[in-house]
N, C-alpha and C positions, 0 to 999 in steps of 0.2 A: 230727856225730851220734855218730861212733865215739868221739870224746873224751868226750862225756857218758856214754856207756855204759861206757867204761873207768873213769871216776871212780866211777860207781855200783857197778860190780863191786868196785872197791877198797874202797869204804865197806862193802859187803857182807862182804868177806873179811878186811880188815885193821883198818880204823879203828874200826868199830862194836864189835867184840869182844863180841858178844852183846847189846849195848844197842840198843834200837830207834832208828831214825833217822827224822827228819821233815824234809822240805823244805817251806818255805812260799813259794809263788809269789805275791807281792803284785802287785796290779793285773793279774791274769791276763787280764781282759777286754781291756785295751789290748794285751797280748802276743798274744792270739788274733787281734785285728784286724791287728796289725803282721806276724804270721807266717801270714797267711791266703793266699788264692788268688794274689794278685799276687806276693808275696814268694816263694812256693813255685815259681811259674812261673819267676821270675827265677833262682832257685837251680838248678832243673832245667836251664834253658837254659844256665846257666854250666857245668854238668857236660857238656852236649852239646858245648860249645865246646872241650872237652878230650878228644878222641877216644882218646888213648892212655892216659888215666887212669881212665876209667869204662866200665862195660858200657853201650854206646850203646843197644842194643836194650832193655835193662831200664829205662834212664833215659827213653827215648822212650815206652815203655809207661806208665811212671809219669806222664809229661807228658800223654799222650793220656787216661789215666784222669782226671787232674785236670781237663782241659779238658772232658771229657764229664760231669763232676759226680760221678764215682764214686771219684776218687782222694783221697788224704789230703793235708791241708795240712801245712806244716812244724810248726805247733803240734800237730796231731794225732799226728804222728810222734814228737814229744817226749813226749807223753802215753803213747804206746805203749812207749817206751823205759823210762819210769818204771814202767809196769805189769809189765815183765819182771823187776822187782825187788820182789817182794811184801813183803820185810822193810823196805822203805823207803817210808814214807808220804809222798805228795805232797798237800799242802793248797793248794787254789786259793782265793785270797782277792781 
């Protein structure tokens, strides 16, 4: 996730050079399913398995929220990252 955000910041500041940027996400419905609850749970559990690398309380809270139906999926987190870059349009197709 950090890598995606870094790339988008670079596009914002260096590559775009004033021109609008558009990302087209093809077959996003498949990606939404693939990056849904189960994959997000696996991803968060993977982080919990690395106690020296991640904020365990924060990750556990994210996992609890996900399991309670109030947390964000991996797909939704990616959408939020794109939303933080208003000069980059994301088209879901």
